[in-house]
Each structure stands twice: as structure tokens, then as C-alpha cells.
C-alpha angles and dihedrals in degrees: 000000000000121000119242086225097056120141115262092009126137093264088054091052092046093051091049092050090048092051090048090055091045087054091050091053092044099045101039102039113127115254090253091062098049110095121228114257138176120274114285097022091099091058092048090051088053095048093045093047094050092043088053089050092050098046094042090046094054089045088055091054103256109146120253099242093044093046095046090049094047093046094047090050090045090054092050091048092048091056095049091048092050088062092062110114093233090062092041096205126125129254112236132186087197090058092051090050089050088052089050089050091053092051090053092045094049093047090051091050091051089048094050092045091050092052090050093051090046091053091055 
């Protein structure tokens, strides 16, 4: 019997696709659609979003090196695109650094989880 939570399975790929779609909505929503929040919440959202992308990407079977390069590039592009007047958001190096921290956190969580599963 195969587990629904198996690595590289259809559920894993589906979850990764959904997280990518959520990231597109969060990162490229116009300024008028972004709710006001207390200071620091924006950075926490960036970290959590990119950690989710990293964990779900590894679960779906994307290699660590390829995934980290793609996500860091995606983070940089998203910050540049947010500066386009039509979107009306600001470009921020701090947001990009929070994205990179999220990627590193997600990869570390996946590595820790993989080692735990292997030890069982």
C-alpha cells in the first residue's frame, strides 16, 4: 500500500502547484489589494511563503540546488516586478532577503524531516 504523503507523488506535485499559485497571488497583487498590517508582518509573510515553496518543491521532487536557484531568482524577479507602476508596490532588498531566508529555512526543514524519516 502506498502512502498518500509519499515523496514525489501526485499529492506532492499538486501541493507544490497550489503553493506556487498562492505565491503568484501574494507577490503580484496590486497595492490596493494588500491589507494593512503591523510592522514586521510583511517580512514574516515573505519568509513563510518561500519556506512553503522550498518544502513543497522538495516534497514534489525538485532537486535542492535547482530549487534554491529558481526560488532565489523568483524572489529577485518578484521584487523588481513589484516596482512596476501598474502594480504600485515597492521594491525592497529586505523583502528579497526575507525570501532567501525562507528558502534556506524551508530547505533546512526538509533536510531535518528527511533525516528523521530515514532514521525510522
